[in-house]
BABA-721233 format. One line per field, with one value per residue: residue in three letters; x, y, z of N, C-alpha, C, O in turn. Coordinates in nm, 2 decimals, always signed. Layout:
BEGIN
resn = [ala,...] .
n_X = [X,...] .
n_Y = [Y,...] .
n_Z = [Z,...] .
ca_X = [X,...] .
ca_Y = [Y,...] .
ca_Z = [Z,...] .
c_X = [X,...] .
c_Y = [Y,...] .
c_Z = [Z,...] .
o_X = [X,...] .
o_Y = [Y,...] .
o_Z = [Z,...] .
! end
This chain:
BEGIN
resn = [unk,unk,unk,unk,unk,unk,unk,unk,unk,unk,unk,unk,unk,unk,unk,unk,unk,unk,unk,unk,unk,unk,unk,unk,unk,unk,unk,unk,unk,unk,unk,unk,unk,unk,unk,unk,unk,unk,unk,unk,unk,unk,unk,unk,unk,unk,unk,unk,unk,unk,unk,unk,unk,unk,unk,unk,unk,unk,unk,unk,unk,unk,unk,unk,unk,unk,unk,unk,unk,unk,unk,unk,unk,unk,unk,unk,unk,unk,unk,unk,unk,unk,unk,unk,unk,unk,unk,unk,unk,unk,unk,unk,unk,unk,unk,unk,unk,unk,unk,unk,unk,unk,unk,unk,unk,unk,unk,unk,unk,unk,unk,unk,unk,unk,unk,unk,unk,unk,unk,unk,unk,unk,unk,unk,unk,unk,unk,unk,unk,unk,unk,unk,unk,unk,unk,unk,unk,unk,unk,unk,unk,unk,unk,unk,unk,unk,unk,unk,unk,unk,unk,unk,unk,unk,unk,unk,unk,unk,unk,unk,unk,unk,unk,unk,unk,unk,unk,unk,unk,unk,unk,unk,unk,unk,unk,unk,unk,unk,unk,unk,unk,unk,unk,unk,unk,unk,unk,unk,unk,unk,unk,unk,unk,unk,unk,unk,unk,unk,unk,unk,unk,unk,unk,unk,unk,unk,unk,unk,unk,unk,unk,unk] .
n_X = [+7.74,+7.47,+7.42,+7.31,+7.40,+7.67,+7.67,+7.58,+7.78,+7.99,+7.91,+7.93,+8.20,+8.31,+8.19,+8.32,+8.59,+8.56,+8.50,+8.74,+8.88,+8.73,+8.80,+9.07,+9.05,+8.92,+9.12,+9.30,+9.17,+8.99,+8.77,+8.42,+8.42,+8.67,+8.64,+8.45,+8.61,+8.82,+8.68,+8.56,+8.79,+8.93,+8.73,+8.65,+8.89,+9.06,+8.90,+8.86,+9.11,+9.14,+8.93,+9.02,+9.26,+9.16,+9.03,+8.75,+8.43,+8.44,+8.34,+8.18,+8.09,+7.90,+7.72,+7.59,+7.53,+7.74,+7.88,+7.69,+7.69,+7.95,+7.91,+7.71,+7.85,+8.06,+7.91,+7.82,+8.07,+8.15,+8.00,+8.03,+8.29,+8.46,+8.35,+8.39,+8.67,+8.71,+8.69,+8.93,+9.22,+9.07,+9.10,+9.29,+9.17,+8.93,+9.04,+9.16,+8.93,+8.83,+9.04,+9.03,+8.78,+8.79,+9.01,+8.90,+8.68,+8.79,+8.94,+8.74,+8.59,+8.77,+8.80,+8.53,+8.53,+8.67,+8.94,+9.27,+9.41,+9.63,+9.61,+9.37,+9.44,+9.63,+9.45,+9.29,+9.47,+9.53,+9.28,+9.23,+9.42,+9.50,+9.34,+9.37,+9.65,+9.67,+9.52,+9.68,+9.92,+9.83,+9.74,+9.98,+10.07,+10.25,+10.26,+10.12,+10.22,+10.49,+10.59,+10.70,+10.50,+10.25,+10.08,+10.04,+10.08,+9.87,+9.65,+9.72,+9.73,+9.46,+9.34,+9.46,+9.39,+9.11,+9.09,+9.22,+9.07,+8.82,+8.88,+8.94,+8.72,+8.49,+8.30,+8.17,+8.08,+8.22,+8.48,+8.49,+8.44,+8.67,+8.88,+8.83,+8.86,+9.12,+9.27,+9.19,+9.27,+9.55,+9.61,+9.49,+9.64,+9.88,+9.81,+9.72,+9.91,+10.16,+10.26,+10.49,+10.65,+10.97,+11.23,+11.43,+11.78,+12.10,+12.39,+12.64,+12.92,+13.24,+13.51,+13.79,+14.03,+14.01,+14.03,+14.29] .
n_Y = [+11.83,+11.82,+12.07,+11.98,+11.71,+11.75,+11.87,+11.66,+11.48,+11.62,+11.63,+11.36,+11.32,+11.47,+11.32,+11.07,+11.14,+11.24,+11.01,+10.87,+11.03,+10.97,+10.70,+10.72,+10.85,+10.65,+10.45,+10.57,+10.57,+10.78,+11.03,+11.13,+11.40,+11.43,+11.25,+11.40,+11.62,+11.52,+11.42,+11.65,+11.80,+11.64,+11.60,+11.86,+12.00,+12.00,+12.13,+12.37,+12.49,+12.51,+12.70,+12.92,+12.98,+13.03,+13.26,+13.29,+13.26,+13.04,+12.71,+12.57,+12.77,+12.89,+12.69,+12.52,+12.25,+12.08,+12.07,+11.93,+11.69,+11.59,+11.57,+11.37,+11.16,+11.13,+11.04,+10.79,+10.66,+10.65,+10.45,+10.24,+10.21,+9.99,+9.79,+9.88,+9.87,+9.60,+9.55,+9.55,+9.73,+9.98,+10.26,+10.35,+10.28,+10.42,+10.67,+10.68,+10.68,+10.93,+11.10,+11.06,+11.16,+11.43,+11.53,+11.58,+11.74,+11.97,+12.08,+12.13,+12.33,+12.54,+12.59,+12.66,+12.91,+13.06,+13.03,+12.94,+12.64,+12.54,+12.64,+12.52,+12.25,+12.25,+12.32,+12.10,+11.91,+12.01,+12.02,+11.74,+11.63,+11.78,+11.77,+11.50,+11.50,+11.68,+11.55,+11.32,+11.44,+11.57,+11.36,+11.23,+11.03,+10.84,+11.01,+10.95,+11.11,+11.13,+10.88,+10.62,+10.53,+10.60,+10.90,+11.20,+11.21,+11.07,+11.23,+11.45,+11.34,+11.27,+11.53,+11.65,+11.49,+11.53,+11.81,+11.82,+11.65,+11.78,+12.03,+11.94,+11.79,+11.90,+11.77,+11.73,+11.52,+11.29,+11.38,+11.41,+11.14,+11.01,+11.14,+11.08,+10.80,+10.77,+10.88,+10.70,+10.45,+10.48,+10.54,+10.32,+10.11,+10.17,+10.10,+9.83,+9.70,+9.81,+10.02,+10.27,+10.58,+10.65,+10.73,+11.01,+10.98,+11.05,+11.12,+10.87,+10.90,+10.94,+10.72,+10.83,+10.73,+10.67,+10.90,+10.98] .
n_Z = [+6.82,+7.04,+7.29,+7.53,+7.55,+7.57,+7.83,+7.99,+7.96,+8.07,+8.34,+8.39,+8.36,+8.57,+8.78,+8.75,+8.80,+9.06,+9.19,+9.19,+9.37,+9.60,+9.63,+9.69,+9.94,+10.08,+10.09,+10.25,+10.49,+10.57,+10.72,+10.66,+10.58,+10.47,+10.26,+10.11,+10.06,+9.90,+9.68,+9.58,+9.52,+9.33,+9.14,+9.04,+9.01,+8.78,+8.58,+8.71,+8.70,+8.42,+8.36,+8.50,+8.37,+8.12,+8.17,+8.23,+8.39,+8.66,+8.62,+8.82,+8.98,+8.83,+8.77,+9.02,+9.02,+8.97,+9.21,+9.36,+9.23,+9.30,+9.58,+9.60,+9.49,+9.68,+9.90,+9.79,+9.75,+10.02,+10.12,+9.94,+9.85,+9.91,+9.76,+9.50,+9.49,+9.47,+9.20,+9.07,+9.01,+9.01,+9.06,+8.88,+8.63,+8.63,+8.65,+8.40,+8.23,+8.30,+8.22,+7.95,+7.88,+7.97,+7.83,+7.59,+7.66,+7.78,+7.56,+7.39,+7.52,+7.52,+7.24,+7.18,+7.29,+7.12,+7.12,+7.00,+6.83,+6.96,+7.22,+7.29,+7.30,+7.51,+7.72,+7.72,+7.81,+8.07,+8.19,+8.20,+8.36,+8.59,+8.83,+8.92,+8.96,+9.17,+9.37,+9.42,+9.51,+9.75,+9.89,+9.94,+9.77,+9.52,+9.21,+8.89,+8.71,+8.75,+8.69,+8.46,+8.29,+8.04,+8.07,+8.09,+7.82,+7.71,+7.76,+7.60,+7.35,+7.32,+7.32,+7.10,+6.90,+6.90,+6.84,+6.59,+6.43,+6.44,+6.32,+6.07,+5.97,+6.07,+6.21,+6.51,+6.67,+6.57,+6.61,+6.89,+6.96,+6.85,+6.98,+7.25,+7.24,+7.15,+7.37,+7.58,+7.49,+7.48,+7.75,+7.87,+7.76,+7.90,+8.15,+8.14,+7.98,+8.03,+7.88,+7.77,+7.71,+7.55,+7.78,+7.90,+7.85,+7.94,+7.74,+7.73,+7.94,+7.83,+7.88,+8.06,+8.00,+7.73,+7.61,+7.61] .
ca_X = [+7.69,+7.39,+7.48,+7.26,+7.48,+7.80,+7.64,+7.57,+7.92,+8.06,+7.87,+7.98,+8.35,+8.33,+8.16,+8.43,+8.71,+8.53,+8.50,+8.88,+8.91,+8.67,+8.88,+9.19,+9.01,+8.89,+9.24,+9.36,+9.08,+8.96,+8.63,+8.34,+8.45,+8.78,+8.59,+8.40,+8.72,+8.89,+8.59,+8.55,+8.92,+8.96,+8.62,+8.65,+9.02,+9.11,+8.81,+8.88,+9.24,+9.11,+8.86,+9.10,+9.35,+9.08,+8.97,+8.61,+8.38,+8.47,+8.21,+8.09,+8.03,+7.79,+7.62,+7.63,+7.50,+7.87,+7.91,+7.60,+7.74,+8.06,+7.86,+7.65,+7.96,+8.12,+7.82,+7.83,+8.20,+8.16,+7.93,+8.06,+8.43,+8.52,+8.30,+8.46,+8.80,+8.71,+8.69,+9.07,+9.27,+8.96,+9.14,+9.36,+9.08,+8.84,+9.12,+9.17,+8.81,+8.82,+9.14,+8.98,+8.66,+8.83,+9.10,+8.81,+8.59,+8.87,+8.98,+8.61,+8.55,+8.86,+8.76,+8.40,+8.55,+8.74,+9.09,+9.33,+9.42,+9.74,+9.55,+9.27,+9.51,+9.68,+9.34,+9.25,+9.56,+9.51,+9.15,+9.23,+9.52,+9.54,+9.27,+9.44,+9.78,+9.64,+9.47,+9.79,+10.01,+9.78,+9.73,+10.11,+10.09,+10.33,+10.18,+10.15,+10.30,+10.64,+10.62,+10.73,+10.38,+10.18,+9.98,+10.01,+10.08,+9.73,+9.56,+9.77,+9.69,+9.32,+9.31,+9.50,+9.30,+8.98,+9.10,+9.26,+8.95,+8.72,+8.93,+8.95,+8.59,+8.38,+8.21,+8.20,+8.06,+8.33,+8.60,+8.48,+8.46,+8.81,+8.96,+8.81,+8.91,+9.27,+9.33,+9.16,+9.35,+9.69,+9.61,+9.45,+9.76,+9.98,+9.76,+9.71,+10.03,+10.28,+10.31,+10.55,+10.74,+11.12,+11.27,+11.56,+11.90,+12.21,+12.49,+12.74,+13.04,+13.35,+13.61,+13.90,+14.14,+13.99,+14.06,+14.43] .
ca_Y = [+11.76,+11.91,+12.12,+11.90,+11.60,+11.79,+11.89,+11.53,+11.42,+11.70,+11.58,+11.22,+11.33,+11.51,+11.21,+10.97,+11.19,+11.25,+10.87,+10.84,+11.10,+10.89,+10.58,+10.75,+10.88,+10.52,+10.38,+10.64,+10.55,+10.91,+11.05,+11.16,+11.53,+11.41,+11.20,+11.51,+11.71,+11.45,+11.41,+11.78,+11.84,+11.57,+11.62,+11.99,+12.06,+12.03,+12.23,+12.50,+12.54,+12.55,+12.82,+13.03,+13.01,+13.09,+13.39,+13.28,+13.22,+12.90,+12.64,+12.53,+12.89,+12.92,+12.58,+12.44,+12.11,+12.01,+12.04,+11.83,+11.56,+11.55,+11.53,+11.24,+11.06,+11.11,+10.95,+10.66,+10.60,+10.62,+10.32,+10.13,+10.21,+9.86,+9.71,+9.93,+9.82,+9.46,+9.54,+9.54,+9.86,+10.07,+10.39,+10.38,+10.27,+10.54,+10.79,+10.67,+10.73,+11.07,+11.17,+11.06,+11.25,+11.57,+11.58,+11.63,+11.85,+12.09,+12.13,+12.18,+12.46,+12.65,+12.62,+12.73,+13.05,+13.12,+13.02,+12.87,+12.50,+12.52,+12.67,+12.42,+12.12,+12.27,+12.32,+11.96,+11.84,+12.07,+11.97,+11.60,+11.58,+11.86,+11.72,+11.38,+11.53,+11.74,+11.44,+11.23,+11.52,+11.60,+11.23,+11.18,+10.91,+10.87,+11.05,+10.88,+11.21,+11.11,+10.75,+10.61,+10.50,+10.71,+10.97,+11.32,+11.19,+11.02,+11.35,+11.53,+11.27,+11.28,+11.66,+11.69,+11.41,+11.59,+11.93,+11.80,+11.59,+11.88,+12.13,+11.88,+11.74,+11.98,+11.68,+11.73,+11.38,+11.21,+11.44,+11.37,+11.00,+10.97,+11.20,+11.00,+10.67,+10.78,+10.89,+10.58,+10.34,+10.50,+10.53,+10.18,+10.04,+10.19,+10.03,+9.69,+9.65,+9.88,+10.10,+10.39,+10.65,+10.64,+10.83,+11.07,+10.91,+11.14,+11.05,+10.80,+10.98,+10.86,+10.69,+10.93,+10.66,+10.66,+11.04,+11.00] .
ca_Z = [+6.93,+7.11,+7.42,+7.64,+7.56,+7.63,+7.97,+8.06,+7.95,+8.17,+8.47,+8.40,+8.38,+8.71,+8.87,+8.75,+8.87,+9.20,+9.24,+9.22,+9.49,+9.71,+9.65,+9.77,+10.08,+10.14,+10.11,+10.36,+10.60,+10.62,+10.76,+10.55,+10.54,+10.39,+10.14,+10.03,+10.01,+9.79,+9.57,+9.52,+9.47,+9.21,+9.04,+8.98,+9.01,+8.64,+8.52,+8.77,+8.64,+8.28,+8.35,+8.55,+8.26,+8.00,+8.22,+8.22,+8.52,+8.70,+8.58,+8.93,+9.04,+8.75,+8.78,+9.14,+9.01,+8.97,+9.35,+9.41,+9.18,+9.39,+9.71,+9.58,+9.47,+9.80,+9.97,+9.73,+9.78,+10.16,+10.14,+9.84,+9.80,+9.92,+9.65,+9.38,+9.50,+9.43,+9.05,+9.02,+8.96,+8.98,+9.06,+8.75,+8.52,+8.64,+8.61,+8.25,+8.17,+8.33,+8.14,+7.81,+7.87,+7.99,+7.73,+7.48,+7.71,+7.80,+7.43,+7.33,+7.58,+7.47,+7.10,+7.18,+7.33,+7.01,+7.13,+6.89,+6.85,+7.06,+7.36,+7.31,+7.34,+7.65,+7.81,+7.73,+7.90,+8.20,+8.25,+8.22,+8.46,+8.71,+8.95,+8.96,+9.02,+9.31,+9.45,+9.46,+9.59,+9.88,+9.96,+9.96,+9.69,+9.40,+9.10,+8.76,+8.63,+8.77,+8.65,+8.32,+8.21,+7.96,+8.15,+8.02,+7.67,+7.67,+7.75,+7.49,+7.23,+7.31,+7.29,+6.97,+6.80,+6.89,+6.77,+6.45,+6.36,+6.43,+6.22,+5.94,+5.92,+6.12,+6.28,+6.66,+6.72,+6.53,+6.68,+7.03,+6.97,+6.82,+7.08,+7.37,+7.21,+7.15,+7.51,+7.66,+7.44,+7.53,+7.90,+7.90,+7.73,+8.00,+8.27,+8.11,+7.90,+8.08,+7.77,+7.81,+7.61,+7.58,+7.88,+7.87,+7.89,+7.90,+7.66,+7.81,+7.96,+7.78,+7.98,+8.05,+7.94,+7.59,+7.56,+7.61] .
c_X = [+7.60,+7.45,+7.43,+7.35,+7.62,+7.78,+7.64,+7.71,+8.01,+8.03,+7.93,+8.13,+8.38,+8.30,+8.27,+8.55,+8.68,+8.54,+8.65,+8.93,+8.86,+8.75,+9.01,+9.16,+8.98,+9.02,+9.32,+9.28,+9.04,+8.81,+8.55,+8.38,+8.57,+8.74,+8.53,+8.50,+8.79,+8.81,+8.58,+8.68,+8.95,+8.85,+8.62,+8.78,+9.07,+9.03,+8.83,+9.01,+9.21,+9.04,+8.93,+9.20,+9.28,+9.02,+8.82,+8.56,+8.40,+8.34,+8.12,+8.04,+7.91,+7.68,+7.66,+7.60,+7.63,+7.91,+7.82,+7.64,+7.85,+8.01,+7.79,+7.75,+8.03,+8.04,+7.83,+7.96,+8.22,+8.10,+7.98,+8.20,+8.49,+8.47,+8.37,+8.60,+8.81,+8.71,+8.83,+9.12,+9.17,+9.01,+9.20,+9.27,+8.98,+8.91,+9.14,+9.05,+8.79,+8.92,+9.09,+8.87,+8.71,+8.93,+9.02,+8.73,+8.67,+8.91,+8.85,+8.57,+8.64,+8.82,+8.63,+8.42,+8.63,+8.89,+9.14,+9.36,+9.52,+9.68,+9.45,+9.34,+9.57,+9.57,+9.28,+9.34,+9.54,+9.39,+9.16,+9.32,+9.54,+9.47,+9.33,+9.57,+9.76,+9.61,+9.59,+9.89,+9.96,+9.77,+9.87,+10.14,+10.17,+10.23,+10.22,+10.23,+10.45,+10.68,+10.64,+10.61,+10.32,+10.07,+9.94,+10.00,+9.94,+9.64,+9.60,+9.72,+9.54,+9.28,+9.34,+9.43,+9.17,+8.99,+9.13,+9.14,+8.84,+8.76,+8.92,+8.81,+8.47,+8.28,+8.24,+8.18,+8.18,+8.46,+8.60,+8.50,+8.60,+8.90,+8.95,+8.88,+9.06,+9.33,+9.30,+9.25,+9.50,+9.70,+9.58,+9.57,+9.87,+9.94,+9.77,+9.84,+10.16,+10.34,+10.38,+10.63,+10.88,+11.15,+11.40,+11.67,+12.02,+12.31,+12.59,+12.87,+13.16,+13.45,+13.73,+14.02,+14.14,+14.02,+14.21,+14.49] .
c_Y = [+11.85,+11.95,+12.04,+11.77,+11.63,+11.81,+11.76,+11.47,+11.49,+11.65,+11.44,+11.23,+11.37,+11.40,+11.11,+11.02,+11.20,+11.11,+10.83,+10.91,+11.02,+10.76,+10.61,+10.78,+10.75,+10.45,+10.44,+10.63,+10.69,+10.92,+11.11,+11.30,+11.52,+11.35,+11.31,+11.60,+11.65,+11.44,+11.54,+11.82,+11.77,+11.59,+11.75,+12.06,+12.10,+12.13,+12.36,+12.57,+12.59,+12.68,+12.94,+13.08,+13.08,+13.22,+13.39,+13.24,+13.07,+12.82,+12.61,+12.65,+12.93,+12.82,+12.50,+12.30,+12.02,+11.97,+11.93,+11.69,+11.51,+11.50,+11.40,+11.13,+11.03,+11.02,+10.81,+10.59,+10.57,+10.49,+10.21,+10.13,+10.07,+9.77,+9.75,+9.88,+9.68,+9.44,+9.52,+9.67,+9.96,+10.22,+10.43,+10.37,+10.39,+10.66,+10.79,+10.72,+10.88,+11.15,+11.17,+11.15,+11.40,+11.62,+11.64,+11.75,+11.98,+12.16,+12.19,+12.31,+12.57,+12.69,+12.70,+12.88,+13.13,+13.11,+12.93,+12.72,+12.47,+12.54,+12.56,+12.29,+12.13,+12.26,+12.18,+11.88,+11.88,+12.01,+11.82,+11.55,+11.65,+11.81,+11.59,+11.40,+11.59,+11.64,+11.36,+11.31,+11.54,+11.47,+11.17,+11.05,+10.94,+10.90,+10.98,+10.98,+11.18,+10.96,+10.73,+10.59,+10.62,+10.77,+11.10,+11.30,+11.14,+11.14,+11.44,+11.47,+11.28,+11.42,+11.70,+11.61,+11.48,+11.72,+11.91,+11.75,+11.70,+11.99,+12.07,+11.84,+11.83,+11.90,+11.67,+11.59,+11.29,+11.25,+11.39,+11.22,+10.95,+11.02,+11.11,+10.86,+10.67,+10.79,+10.77,+10.47,+10.36,+10.48,+10.38,+10.09,+10.05,+10.11,+9.88,+9.63,+9.72,+9.96,+10.23,+10.45,+10.64,+10.76,+10.89,+10.99,+11.00,+11.05,+10.99,+10.89,+10.89,+10.83,+10.78,+10.86,+10.67,+10.80,+11.06,+10.96] .
c_Z = [+7.01,+7.25,+7.54,+7.66,+7.62,+7.78,+8.05,+8.07,+8.06,+8.31,+8.49,+8.43,+8.52,+8.81,+8.87,+8.82,+9.02,+9.26,+9.27,+9.34,+9.61,+9.73,+9.73,+9.92,+10.15,+10.18,+10.23,+10.49,+10.66,+10.66,+10.64,+10.50,+10.44,+10.26,+10.05,+9.98,+9.89,+9.66,+9.50,+9.45,+9.33,+9.10,+8.97,+8.96,+8.87,+8.57,+8.58,+8.71,+8.50,+8.27,+8.40,+8.44,+8.14,+8.04,+8.20,+8.36,+8.55,+8.69,+8.70,+9.01,+8.96,+8.76,+8.90,+9.13,+9.02,+9.12,+9.41,+9.36,+9.27,+9.52,+9.70,+9.56,+9.60,+9.90,+9.92,+9.76,+9.93,+10.19,+10.05,+9.79,+9.80,+9.81,+9.52,+9.38,+9.45,+9.28,+9.00,+8.95,+8.93,+8.97,+8.93,+8.63,+8.52,+8.60,+8.46,+8.18,+8.18,+8.24,+7.99,+7.79,+7.87,+7.89,+7.61,+7.54,+7.73,+7.66,+7.37,+7.39,+7.53,+7.32,+7.09,+7.22,+7.23,+7.02,+7.02,+6.93,+6.96,+7.20,+7.39,+7.36,+7.48,+7.75,+7.83,+7.83,+8.05,+8.27,+8.28,+8.33,+8.59,+8.84,+9.00,+9.02,+9.16,+9.41,+9.51,+9.54,+9.73,+9.96,+9.99,+9.89,+9.57,+9.28,+8.97,+8.68,+8.64,+8.74,+8.50,+8.23,+8.15,+8.05,+8.08,+7.87,+7.62,+7.66,+7.63,+7.36,+7.21,+7.26,+7.15,+6.86,+6.79,+6.81,+6.62,+6.37,+6.34,+6.32,+6.08,+5.88,+5.96,+6.19,+6.42,+6.72,+6.69,+6.60,+6.83,+7.05,+6.95,+6.93,+7.21,+7.35,+7.21,+7.29,+7.59,+7.61,+7.49,+7.68,+7.94,+7.87,+7.84,+8.13,+8.25,+8.06,+7.94,+7.96,+7.83,+7.70,+7.64,+7.68,+7.84,+7.92,+7.85,+7.82,+7.76,+7.82,+7.91,+7.89,+7.95,+7.98,+7.79,+7.52,+7.54,+7.47] .
o_X = [+7.65,+7.52,+7.51,+7.38,+7.67,+7.87,+7.71,+7.74,+8.09,+8.12,+7.98,+8.19,+8.47,+8.37,+8.30,+8.61,+8.77,+8.58,+8.67,+9.01,+8.92,+8.76,+9.05,+9.23,+9.02,+9.03,+9.39,+9.32,+9.05,+8.73,+8.61,+8.37,+8.58,+8.79,+8.56,+8.49,+8.81,+8.86,+8.58,+8.68,+9.00,+8.89,+8.60,+8.79,+9.11,+9.09,+8.82,+9.00,+9.26,+9.08,+8.92,+9.22,+9.34,+8.96,+8.77,+8.63,+8.37,+8.24,+8.00,+7.95,+7.82,+7.56,+7.75,+7.63,+7.63,+7.96,+7.86,+7.63,+7.86,+8.06,+7.81,+7.74,+8.06,+8.10,+7.84,+7.96,+8.28,+8.15,+7.97,+8.23,+8.57,+8.55,+8.40,+8.65,+8.92,+8.73,+8.84,+9.06,+9.17,+8.96,+9.17,+9.28,+8.95,+8.86,+9.14,+9.06,+8.76,+8.88,+9.10,+8.87,+8.66,+8.95,+9.06,+8.72,+8.62,+8.90,+8.86,+8.53,+8.59,+8.82,+8.61,+8.33,+8.66,+8.96,+9.07,+9.34,+9.50,+9.71,+9.44,+9.29,+9.55,+9.59,+9.24,+9.29,+9.54,+9.39,+9.10,+9.30,+9.59,+9.53,+9.35,+9.61,+9.84,+9.65,+9.60,+9.95,+10.04,+9.79,+9.88,+10.22,+10.17,+10.13,+10.34,+10.30,+10.52,+10.80,+10.60,+10.61,+10.33,+9.98,+9.84,+9.92,+9.90,+9.56,+9.51,+9.67,+9.49,+9.19,+9.27,+9.40,+9.12,+8.91,+9.07,+9.12,+8.78,+8.67,+8.90,+8.78,+8.37,+8.17,+8.34,+8.25,+8.23,+8.54,+8.70,+8.57,+8.66,+8.99,+9.06,+8.95,+9.13,+9.42,+9.39,+9.29,+9.56,+9.79,+9.64,+9.59,+9.94,+10.03,+9.82,+9.87,+10.26,+10.46,+10.33,+10.67,+10.91,+11.11,+11.48,+11.67,+12.04,+12.33,+12.62,+12.92,+13.18,+13.48,+13.77,+14.09,+14.24,+14.04,+14.25,+14.61] .
o_Y = [+11.96,+11.87,+12.02,+11.73,+11.56,+11.78,+11.75,+11.40,+11.43,+11.63,+11.41,+11.15,+11.32,+11.38,+11.05,+10.94,+11.17,+11.10,+10.76,+10.85,+11.01,+10.72,+10.53,+10.73,+10.73,+10.39,+10.37,+10.69,+10.71,+10.83,+11.13,+11.32,+11.59,+11.38,+11.31,+11.64,+11.72,+11.46,+11.55,+11.87,+11.84,+11.60,+11.76,+12.17,+12.21,+12.22,+12.47,+12.68,+12.70,+12.77,+13.05,+13.20,+13.16,+13.29,+13.50,+13.19,+12.99,+12.87,+12.62,+12.63,+13.00,+12.86,+12.42,+12.22,+11.91,+11.87,+11.85,+11.59,+11.39,+11.41,+11.31,+11.02,+10.91,+10.94,+10.71,+10.47,+10.48,+10.41,+10.09,+10.06,+10.03,+9.68,+9.67,+9.84,+9.64,+9.33,+9.46,+9.71,+10.03,+10.29,+10.54,+10.45,+10.44,+10.75,+10.90,+10.80,+10.95,+11.26,+11.27,+11.22,+11.48,+11.74,+11.74,+11.85,+12.09,+12.28,+12.30,+12.40,+12.68,+12.81,+12.79,+12.96,+13.24,+13.18,+12.86,+12.68,+12.38,+12.46,+12.52,+12.22,+12.04,+12.21,+12.14,+11.81,+11.80,+11.97,+11.78,+11.44,+11.59,+11.80,+11.58,+11.34,+11.55,+11.64,+11.33,+11.25,+11.52,+11.47,+11.07,+10.97,+11.06,+10.83,+10.96,+10.93,+11.21,+10.93,+10.82,+10.62,+10.73,+10.70,+11.12,+11.37,+11.17,+11.15,+11.49,+11.54,+11.30,+11.44,+11.76,+11.66,+11.49,+11.74,+11.98,+11.79,+11.70,+12.03,+12.14,+11.87,+11.83,+11.95,+11.60,+11.55,+11.22,+11.17,+11.35,+11.18,+10.87,+10.95,+11.08,+10.81,+10.58,+10.71,+10.73,+10.39,+10.26,+10.41,+10.33,+9.99,+9.95,+10.06,+9.80,+9.51,+9.68,+9.96,+10.28,+10.38,+10.63,+10.87,+10.83,+10.95,+11.01,+10.93,+11.05,+10.93,+10.77,+10.92,+10.80,+10.93,+10.67,+10.81,+11.16,+10.97] .
o_Z = [+7.05,+7.31,+7.63,+7.77,+7.70,+7.86,+8.15,+8.17,+8.12,+8.39,+8.60,+8.51,+8.58,+8.90,+8.98,+8.90,+9.10,+9.38,+9.37,+9.42,+9.72,+9.85,+9.81,+10.00,+10.27,+10.29,+10.30,+10.59,+10.78,+10.63,+10.54,+10.38,+10.34,+10.15,+9.93,+9.86,+9.79,+9.55,+9.38,+9.34,+9.24,+8.98,+8.85,+8.91,+8.84,+8.50,+8.51,+8.68,+8.46,+8.20,+8.34,+8.42,+8.07,+7.96,+8.15,+8.44,+8.46,+8.75,+8.69,+9.09,+9.01,+8.76,+8.89,+9.23,+9.06,+9.15,+9.49,+9.43,+9.30,+9.58,+9.79,+9.62,+9.63,+9.97,+10.00,+9.80,+9.96,+10.28,+10.09,+9.70,+9.71,+9.76,+9.43,+9.27,+9.40,+9.23,+8.89,+8.85,+8.83,+8.89,+8.87,+8.54,+8.41,+8.53,+8.40,+8.08,+8.09,+8.18,+7.93,+7.68,+7.79,+7.88,+7.55,+7.47,+7.69,+7.65,+7.31,+7.31,+7.50,+7.29,+7.01,+7.19,+7.25,+6.95,+6.95,+7.04,+7.04,+7.29,+7.50,+7.45,+7.56,+7.86,+7.93,+7.91,+8.14,+8.38,+8.38,+8.39,+8.68,+8.94,+9.13,+9.12,+9.25,+9.52,+9.63,+9.64,+9.83,+10.08,+10.06,+9.93,+9.52,+9.26,+8.95,+8.58,+8.54,+8.77,+8.43,+8.11,+8.20,+8.09,+8.02,+7.80,+7.51,+7.56,+7.56,+7.27,+7.10,+7.18,+7.08,+6.75,+6.67,+6.71,+6.53,+6.25,+6.23,+6.24,+5.98,+5.76,+5.90,+6.23,+6.46,+6.81,+6.78,+6.65,+6.88,+7.14,+7.03,+6.97,+7.27,+7.44,+7.27,+7.32,+7.66,+7.70,+7.54,+7.73,+8.03,+7.95,+7.87,+8.20,+8.34,+8.08,+7.88,+7.95,+7.93,+7.61,+7.76,+7.66,+7.77,+8.04,+7.73,+7.85,+7.86,+7.72,+7.96,+7.97,+7.84,+7.91,+7.72,+7.40,+7.48,+7.45] .
! end
């Protein structure tokens, strides 16, 4: 996939995540500076963690366009958040798109730096989820991370599908498409159909009478 396309997809992913931050700020009835803060935090949070872990220059310090994208999104959400809310579950669906995009983008960056598949998958998960987790924690909202519905698993599936397909076929377009689709289907199923993975249940404690 040409580098220019990756760049535009990266901007799109940041914009989508930033929009979720703006929605949270709108729900909390915050001022514009808080809108900007939430948009920046959510838009660049996951990628910042990824680059720090990979020990490379943080992407928005190299290309300040990412900051401008978040600024533009914060202005748009300041005026139109109420219209976006009317779409129905907009925060969760935008978050799902961002997770799907960044599970692929994070893994792709790690592989481009020569890291192994395991590191690439972890970077995909970190890029896709960290910004949203930070957003929810700072806003004092229940994080999807602590709920039964599929969240981290969607990012993991997207990242591992991308890396496995790329390693098998060498086709980055196919790998990106399948990785994105896998993550979006799983996260979308959690939103629309309440999909979840089995949760831990400790073994039942035997009645003491039965031990006699």
